[in-house]
FITORPA-597533 format. One record per residue (C-alpha): x, y, z; residue in three letters. Coordinates in nm, 4 decimals, decimal comma, padded with zeros to 6 digits. Example, Ala and Ser with C-alpha at 12.3 -4.5 7.8 and 13.67 -1.06 7.14 Angstrom:
// FITORPA-597533
<r><px>01,2300</px><py>-00,4500</py><pz>00,7800</pz><code>ala</code></r>
<r><px>01,3670</px><py>-00,1060</py><pz>00,7140</pz><code>ser</code></r>
//
This chain:
// FITORPA-597533
<r><px>-00,0003</px><py>-00,0017</py><pz>00,0023</pz><code>met</code></r>
<r><px>00,1412</px><py>00,3391</py><pz>-00,1018</pz><code>cys</code></r>
<r><px>00,0914</px><py>00,6391</py><pz>00,1141</pz><code>pro</code></r>
<r><px>-00,1379</px><py>00,9194</py><pz>-00,0131</pz><code>ala</code></r>
<r><px>00,0039</px><py>01,2143</py><pz>-00,1646</pz><code>arg</code></r>
<r><px>00,0404</px><py>01,5269</py><pz>00,0407</pz><code>leu</code></r>
<r><px>-00,0475</px><py>01,8855</py><pz>-00,0007</pz><code>his</code></r>
<r><px>00,2764</px><py>02,0279</py><pz>00,1299</pz><code>leu</code></r>
<r><px>00,1610</px><py>02,3015</py><pz>00,3572</pz><code>gly</code></r>
<r><px>00,3736</px><py>02,1859</py><pz>00,6481</pz><code>arg</code></r>
<r><px>00,6982</px><py>01,9882</py><pz>00,7002</pz><code>pro</code></r>
<r><px>00,6882</px><py>01,6208</py><pz>00,6187</pz><code>val</code></r>
<r><px>00,7694</px><py>01,3880</py><pz>00,9004</pz><code>leu</code></r>
<r><px>00,9439</px><py>01,0525</py><pz>00,8192</pz><code>ile</code></r>
<r><px>00,9973</px><py>00,7835</py><pz>01,0887</pz><code>glu</code></r>
<r><px>01,2551</px><py>00,5110</py><pz>01,0363</pz><code>val</code></r>
<r><px>01,2330</px><py>00,2347</py><pz>01,2938</pz><code>ala</code></r>
<r><px>01,3953</px><py>-00,0981</py><pz>01,3522</pz><code>gly</code></r>
<r><px>01,6166</px><py>-00,3044</py><pz>01,5926</pz><code>ile</code></r>
<r><px>01,9852</px><py>-00,2333</py><pz>01,6285</pz><code>asp</code></r>
<r><px>02,1643</px><py>-00,3377</py><pz>01,3199</pz><code>gly</code></r>
<r><px>01,8652</px><py>-00,3101</py><pz>01,0824</pz><code>ser</code></r>
<r><px>02,0279</px><py>-00,0258</py><pz>00,8799</pz><code>gly</code></r>
<r><px>01,8490</px><py>00,2827</py><pz>01,0152</pz><code>lys</code></r>
<r><px>02,1485</px><py>00,5164</py><pz>01,0015</pz><code>thr</code></r>
<r><px>02,2389</px><py>00,4084</py><pz>00,6517</pz><code>thr</code></r>
<r><px>01,8838</px><py>00,4475</py><pz>00,5278</pz><code>leu</code></r>
<r><px>01,8431</px><py>00,7918</py><pz>00,6879</pz><code>val</code></r>
<r><px>02,1590</px><py>00,9215</py><pz>00,5128</pz><code>glu</code></r>
<r><px>02,0475</px><py>00,7798</py><pz>00,1762</pz><code>arg</code></r>
<r><px>01,7041</px><py>00,9248</py><pz>00,2085</pz><code>leu</code></r>
<r><px>01,8474</px><py>01,2691</py><pz>00,2938</pz><code>arg</code></r>
<r><px>02,0546</px><py>01,2629</py><pz>-00,0154</pz><code>gly</code></r>
<r><px>01,7673</px><py>01,1401</py><pz>-00,2298</pz><code>his</code></r>
<r><px>01,5432</px><py>01,4212</py><pz>-00,1048</pz><code>leu</code></r>
<r><px>01,8037</px><py>01,7017</py><pz>-00,1201</pz><code>asn</code></r>
<r><px>01,8701</px><py>01,6086</py><pz>-00,4797</pz><code>gln</code></r>
<r><px>01,5079</px><py>01,6606</py><pz>-00,5588</pz><code>arg</code></r>
<r><px>01,4857</px><py>02,0094</py><pz>-00,4088</pz><code>gly</code></r>
<r><px>01,3524</px><py>01,9176</py><pz>-00,0690</pz><code>his</code></r>
<r><px>01,5336</px><py>02,0390</py><pz>00,2558</pz><code>his</code></r>
<r><px>01,5827</px><py>01,7106</py><pz>00,4398</pz><code>ala</code></r>
<r><px>01,7078</px><py>01,7056</py><pz>00,8005</pz><code>tyr</code></r>
<r><px>01,7727</px><py>01,4344</py><pz>01,0529</pz><code>tyr</code></r>
<r><px>01,6222</px><py>01,4903</py><pz>01,3984</pz><code>arg</code></r>
<r><px>01,6633</px><py>01,2746</py><pz>01,7079</pz><code>ala</code></r>
<r><px>01,4907</px><py>01,3170</py><pz>02,0378</pz><code>trp</code></r>
<r><px>01,6974</px><py>01,1203</py><pz>02,2896</pz><code>pro</code></r>
<r><px>01,6059</px><py>01,1121</py><pz>02,6554</pz><code>ser</code></r>
<r><px>01,7986</px><py>01,3370</py><pz>02,8851</pz><code>thr</code></r>
<r><px>01,6050</px><py>01,2047</py><pz>03,1785</pz><code>tyr</code></r>
<r><px>01,7292</px><py>00,8545</py><pz>03,1263</pz><code>lys</code></r>
<r><px>02,0926</px><py>00,9661</py><pz>03,1040</pz><code>arg</code></r>
<r><px>02,0477</px><py>01,1594</py><pz>03,4247</pz><code>ile</code></r>
<r><px>01,8948</px><py>00,8553</py><pz>03,5937</pz><code>ala</code></r>
<r><px>02,1753</px><py>00,6407</py><pz>03,4726</pz><code>ala</code></r>
<r><px>02,4318</px><py>00,8772</py><pz>03,6124</pz><code>asp</code></r>
<r><px>02,2559</px><py>00,9081</py><pz>03,9461</pz><code>leu</code></r>
<r><px>02,2204</px><py>00,5282</py><pz>03,9785</pz><code>ala</code></r>
<r><px>02,5706</px><py>00,4350</py><pz>03,8642</pz><code>his</code></r>
<r><px>02,7089</px><py>00,1711</py><pz>03,9069</pz><code>pro</code></r>
<r><px>02,3670</px><py>00,0169</py><pz>03,9613</pz><code>ile</code></r>
<r><px>02,1489</px><py>00,0074</py><pz>03,6481</pz><code>pro</code></r>
<r><px>01,8884</px><py>00,2828</py><pz>03,6743</pz><code>trp</code></r>
<r><px>01,6145</px><py>00,0217</py><pz>03,6203</pz><code>gln</code></r>
<r><px>01,6991</px><py>-00,1180</py><pz>03,9723</pz><code>glu</code></r>
<r><px>01,7309</px><py>00,2194</py><pz>04,1249</pz><code>phe</code></r>
<r><px>01,4243</px><py>00,3820</py><pz>03,9798</pz><code>phe</code></r>
<r><px>01,0924</px><py>00,2154</py><pz>03,8757</pz><code>gly</code></r>
<r><px>01,0776</px><py>00,1478</py><pz>03,5027</pz><code>ala</code></r>
<r><px>00,7300</px><py>00,3092</py><pz>03,4779</pz><code>asp</code></r>
<r><px>00,8522</px><py>00,6202</py><pz>03,6593</pz><code>gln</code></r>
<r><px>01,1408</px><py>00,6702</py><pz>03,4281</pz><code>ile</code></r>
<r><px>00,9572</px><py>00,5928</py><pz>03,1084</pz><code>glu</code></r>
<r><px>00,6647</px><py>00,8233</py><pz>03,1937</pz><code>thr</code></r>
<r><px>00,9110</px><py>01,0999</py><pz>03,2722</pz><code>ala</code></r>
<r><px>01,0873</px><py>01,0314</py><pz>02,9503</pz><code>ala</code></r>
<r><px>00,7559</px><py>01,0281</py><pz>02,7552</pz><code>ala</code></r>
<r><px>00,6712</px><py>01,3854</py><pz>02,8783</pz><code>phe</code></r>
<r><px>01,0179</px><py>01,4953</py><pz>02,7875</pz><code>glu</code></r>
<r><px>00,9667</px><py>01,3367</py><pz>02,4354</pz><code>asn</code></r>
<r><px>00,6370</px><py>01,5176</py><pz>02,3904</pz><code>leu</code></r>
<r><px>00,7838</px><py>01,8537</py><pz>02,4843</pz><code>ala</code></r>
<r><px>01,0797</px><py>01,8013</py><pz>02,2604</pz><code>ala</code></r>
<r><px>00,8730</px><py>01,7219</py><pz>01,9583</pz><code>val</code></r>
<r><px>00,6328</px><py>02,0090</py><pz>02,0129</pz><code>his</code></r>
<r><px>00,9230</px><py>02,2433</py><pz>02,0627</pz><code>his</code></r>
<r><px>01,1172</px><py>02,1402</py><pz>01,7540</pz><code>his</code></r>
<r><px>00,8536</px><py>02,0253</py><pz>01,5175</pz><code>leu</code></r>
<r><px>00,5419</px><py>02,2235</py><pz>01,5763</pz><code>ala</code></r>
<r><px>00,6872</px><py>02,5592</py><pz>01,4923</pz><code>pro</code></r>
<r><px>00,8098</px><py>02,4582</py><pz>01,1501</pz><code>leu</code></r>
<r><px>00,6020</px><py>02,5647</py><pz>00,8572</pz><code>asp</code></r>
<r><px>00,8401</px><py>02,5363</py><pz>00,5615</pz><code>his</code></r>
<r><px>00,6496</px><py>02,3556</py><pz>00,2854</pz><code>ala</code></r>
<r><px>00,9352</px><py>02,1649</py><pz>00,1319</pz><code>arg</code></r>
<r><px>01,1109</px><py>02,0699</py><pz>00,4564</pz><code>gln</code></r>
<r><px>01,1296</px><py>01,7027</py><pz>00,5459</pz><code>val</code></r>
<r><px>01,2183</px><py>01,5815</py><pz>00,8896</pz><code>ile</code></r>
<r><px>01,3634</px><py>01,2252</py><pz>00,9224</pz><code>ile</code></r>
<r><px>01,3802</px><py>01,0672</py><pz>01,2651</pz><code>thr</code></r>
<r><px>01,4578</px><py>00,7279</py><pz>01,4140</pz><code>asp</code></r>
<r><px>01,3416</px><py>00,8273</py><pz>01,7560</pz><code>thr</code></r>
<r><px>00,9606</px><py>00,8521</py><pz>01,7607</pz><code>tyr</code></r>
<r><px>00,6603</px><py>00,6599</py><pz>01,8830</pz><code>thr</code></r>
<r><px>00,7497</px><py>00,3122</py><pz>01,7439</pz><code>val</code></r>
<r><px>01,0864</px><py>00,3145</py><pz>01,9083</pz><code>arg</code></r>
<r><px>00,9759</px><py>00,4776</py><pz>02,2343</pz><code>trp</code></r>
<r><px>00,7096</px><py>00,2222</py><pz>02,2943</pz><code>leu</code></r>
<r><px>00,9419</px><py>-00,0682</py><pz>02,2177</pz><code>ala</code></r>
<r><px>01,2120</px><py>00,0723</py><pz>02,4409</pz><code>thr</code></r>
<r><px>00,9691</px><py>00,1074</py><pz>02,7270</pz><code>ala</code></r>
<r><px>00,8575</px><py>-00,2552</py><pz>02,6957</pz><code>ala</code></r>
<r><px>01,2244</px><py>-00,3529</py><pz>02,6726</pz><code>leu</code></r>
<r><px>01,2869</px><py>-00,1820</py><pz>02,9990</pz><code>asn</code></r>
<r><px>00,9907</px><py>-00,3656</py><pz>03,1582</pz><code>ser</code></r>
<r><px>00,7608</px><py>-00,0621</py><pz>03,1736</pz><code>ala</code></r>
<r><px>00,3918</px><py>-00,0816</py><pz>03,0894</pz><code>asp</code></r>
<r><px>00,3677</px><py>00,0623</py><pz>02,7401</pz><code>pro</code></r>
<r><px>-00,0092</px><py>00,1169</py><pz>02,7279</pz><code>glu</code></r>
<r><px>-00,0260</px><py>00,4382</py><pz>02,9347</pz><code>pro</code></r>
<r><px>00,2631</px><py>00,5675</py><pz>02,7311</pz><code>leu</code></r>
<r><px>00,0808</px><py>00,4879</py><pz>02,4083</pz><code>ala</code></r>
<r><px>-00,2034</px><py>00,7092</py><pz>02,5230</pz><code>ala</code></r>
<r><px>00,0391</px><py>00,9939</py><pz>02,5778</pz><code>leu</code></r>
<r><px>00,2119</px><py>00,9395</py><pz>02,2424</pz><code>tyr</code></r>
<r><px>-00,1291</px><py>00,9373</py><pz>02,0616</pz><code>ala</code></r>
<r><px>-00,1399</px><py>01,3162</py><pz>02,1156</pz><code>ser</code></r>
<r><px>00,1617</px><py>01,3436</py><pz>01,8814</pz><code>leu</code></r>
<r><px>00,1311</px><py>01,4097</py><pz>01,5089</pz><code>arg</code></r>
<r><px>00,1446</px><py>01,0827</py><pz>01,3150</pz><code>ala</code></r>
<r><px>00,4329</px><py>01,0558</py><pz>01,0706</pz><code>pro</code></r>
<r><px>00,3527</px><py>01,1081</py><pz>00,7100</pz><code>asp</code></r>
<r><px>00,5418</px><py>00,7936</py><pz>00,6490</pz><code>leu</code></r>
<r><px>00,6652</px><py>00,5314</py><pz>00,8991</pz><code>ser</code></r>
<r><px>00,9207</px><py>00,2771</py><pz>00,7760</pz><code>leu</code></r>
<r><px>00,9746</px><py>-00,0420</py><pz>00,9631</pz><code>trp</code></r>
<r><px>01,3056</px><py>-00,2061</py><pz>00,8785</pz><code>leu</code></r>
<r><px>01,2287</px><py>-00,5709</py><pz>00,9313</pz><code>asp</code></r>
<r><px>01,5367</px><py>-00,7922</py><pz>00,9999</pz><code>leu</code></r>
<r><px>01,5903</px><py>-01,1179</py><pz>01,1770</pz><code>asp</code></r>
<r><px>01,7551</px><py>-01,0529</py><pz>01,5121</pz><code>pro</code></r>
<r><px>02,0366</px><py>-01,3045</py><pz>01,4389</pz><code>gly</code></r>
<r><px>02,1251</px><py>-01,1230</py><pz>01,1178</pz><code>ala</code></r>
<r><px>02,1060</px><py>-00,7912</py><pz>01,2994</pz><code>ala</code></r>
<r><px>02,3430</px><py>-00,9160</py><pz>01,5708</pz><code>arg</code></r>
<r><px>02,5972</px><py>-01,0255</py><pz>01,3061</pz><code>glu</code></r>
<r><px>02,5864</px><py>-00,6794</py><pz>01,1554</pz><code>arg</code></r>
<r><px>02,6422</px><py>-00,5176</py><pz>01,4887</pz><code>val</code></r>
<r><px>02,9343</px><py>-00,7492</py><pz>01,5706</pz><code>leu</code></r>
<r><px>03,0958</px><py>-00,6570</py><pz>01,2367</pz><code>ser</code></r>
<r><px>03,1000</px><py>-00,2864</py><pz>01,3365</pz><code>arg</code></r>
<r><px>03,4220</px><py>-00,1271</py><pz>01,4588</pz><code>pro</code></r>
<r><px>03,5297</px><py>-00,2227</py><pz>01,8110</pz><code>ser</code></r>
<r><px>03,4529</px><py>00,1246</py><pz>01,9351</pz><code>arg</code></r>
<r><px>03,0796</px><py>00,0701</py><pz>01,8773</pz><code>asp</code></r>
<r><px>02,9269</px><py>00,0426</py><pz>02,2273</pz><code>his</code></r>
<r><px>02,7014</px><py>-00,2374</py><pz>02,1182</pz><code>leu</code></r>
<r><px>02,9982</px><py>-00,4623</py><pz>02,0339</pz><code>thr</code></r>
<r><px>03,1296</px><py>-00,4305</py><pz>02,3864</pz><code>thr</code></r>
<r><px>02,8174</px><py>-00,5404</py><pz>02,5751</pz><code>thr</code></r>
<r><px>02,7948</px><py>-00,8876</py><pz>02,7215</pz><code>arg</code></r>
<r><px>02,4227</px><py>-00,8930</py><pz>02,6865</pz><code>asp</code></r>
<r><px>02,4012</px><py>-01,0872</py><pz>02,3691</pz><code>thr</code></r>
<r><px>02,0313</px><py>-01,1448</py><pz>02,3884</pz><code>gly</code></r>
<r><px>01,9329</px><py>-00,7780</py><pz>02,3952</pz><code>arg</code></r>
<r><px>01,8675</px><py>-00,7442</py><pz>02,0201</pz><code>ile</code></r>
<r><px>01,6358</px><py>-01,0502</py><pz>02,0257</pz><code>ala</code></r>
<r><px>01,4479</px><py>-00,9065</py><pz>02,3254</pz><code>arg</code></r>
<r><px>01,4342</px><py>-00,5688</py><pz>02,1432</pz><code>tyr</code></r>
<r><px>01,2724</px><py>-00,7410</py><pz>01,8418</pz><code>ala</code></r>
<r><px>01,0241</px><py>-00,9041</py><pz>02,0817</pz><code>gln</code></r>
<r><px>00,9437</px><py>-00,5582</py><pz>02,2305</pz><code>ala</code></r>
<r><px>00,8829</px><py>-00,4041</py><pz>01,8914</pz><code>phe</code></r>
<r><px>00,6487</px><py>-00,6944</py><pz>01,8053</pz><code>ala</code></r>
<r><px>00,4585</px><py>-00,6716</py><pz>02,1421</pz><code>ala</code></r>
<r><px>00,3987</px><py>-00,2976</py><pz>02,1046</pz><code>thr</code></r>
<r><px>00,3117</px><py>-00,2865</py><pz>01,7303</pz><code>ala</code></r>
<r><px>-00,0568</px><py>-00,2877</py><pz>01,8133</pz><code>gly</code></r>
<r><px>-00,0215</px><py>00,0150</py><pz>02,0258</pz><code>leu</code></r>
<r><px>00,1123</px><py>00,2332</py><pz>01,7454</pz><code>val</code></r>
<r><px>-00,1738</px><py>00,4535</py><pz>01,6174</pz><code>pro</code></r>
<r><px>-00,0642</px><py>00,4628</py><pz>01,2568</pz><code>tyr</code></r>
<r><px>00,0395</px><py>00,2417</py><pz>00,9735</pz><code>his</code></r>
<r><px>00,4025</px><py>00,1125</py><pz>00,9495</pz><code>arg</code></r>
<r><px>00,5342</px><py>00,0328</py><pz>00,6053</pz><code>his</code></r>
<r><px>00,7402</px><py>-00,2850</py><pz>00,6219</pz><code>arg</code></r>
<r><px>01,0764</px><py>-00,2775</py><pz>00,4379</pz><code>val</code></r>
<r><px>01,2772</px><py>-00,5973</py><pz>00,4043</pz><code>asp</code></r>
<r><px>01,6002</px><py>-00,4929</py><pz>00,5710</pz><code>ala</code></r>
<r><px>01,7789</px><py>-00,8133</py><pz>00,4738</pz><code>ser</code></r>
<r><px>01,8177</px><py>-00,6840</py><pz>00,1250</pz><code>ala</code></r>
<r><px>02,1245</px><py>-00,4921</py><pz>00,0242</pz><code>pro</code></r>
<r><px>02,1323</px><py>-00,1256</py><pz>00,1433</pz><code>pro</code></r>
<r><px>02,0804</px><py>00,0128</py><pz>-00,2102</pz><code>gly</code></r>
<r><px>01,7695</px><py>-00,1948</py><pz>-00,2526</pz><code>gln</code></r>
<r><px>01,6315</px><py>-00,0994</py><pz>00,0829</pz><code>val</code></r>
<r><px>01,6916</px><py>00,2684</py><pz>00,0007</pz><code>ala</code></r>
<r><px>01,5250</px><py>00,2303</py><pz>-00,3398</pz><code>ala</code></r>
<r><px>01,2145</px><py>00,0841</py><pz>-00,1848</pz><code>glu</code></r>
<r><px>01,1981</px><py>00,3542</py><pz>00,0739</pz><code>ala</code></r>
<r><px>01,2560</px><py>00,6280</py><pz>-00,1913</pz><code>ala</code></r>
<r><px>00,9760</px><py>00,4846</py><pz>-00,3997</pz><code>arg</code></r>
<r><px>00,7364</px><py>00,5291</py><pz>-00,1102</pz><code>leu</code></r>
<r><px>00,8703</px><py>00,8767</py><pz>-00,0425</pz><code>leu</code></r>
<r><px>00,8384</px><py>00,9800</py><pz>-00,4084</pz><code>asp</code></r>
<r><px>00,4738</px><py>00,8608</py><pz>-00,4076</pz><code>gly</code></r>
<r><px>00,4108</px><py>01,0759</py><pz>-00,1014</pz><code>leu</code></r>
<r><px>00,5847</px><py>01,3950</py><pz>-00,2140</pz><code>leu</code></r>
<r><px>00,5182</px><py>01,4067</py><pz>-00,5891</pz><code>asn</code></r>
//
């Protein structure tokens, strides 16, 4: 199913979601290049949680999940996320501006579930956000994703963790929270070569913007 075409009176919001190793960063960069070549002003925007970083620092060396309640932290982070989106996205009114993000409702709900928080109250909060004009789900087997992560340079923080099951649990969290996402996600086969993945995503984008 292709997304409906837009009347571009506001910035276009594109969400890219997937587990670690699914190719989000590569796809974002390729989409930015694709859009800029076609006269759109494409920007990457991330909304990471400051609250979680503060909680981690305060709880060190104990994981913050053991020092603070998961629901408390995830609820605080949700309000922070809402404020950040409204602060950075709502004021924009440039008709040919495209915002691409890999930190939005799909990822936030899955991360909350991964951290053992109840995602349903958070979904009610995130329902107040504007739905992306296009949400791309990079679907990749967790085993293949882990191999990709392990092939990254040793400085990558994910290659130094001893928690080898995290990616599989993250995939389960994405699956468990999919029904809470209040908009359609377009599945993209992330096992394909990066160029093919980018071509499929660009096709959907072109149908949206042209």
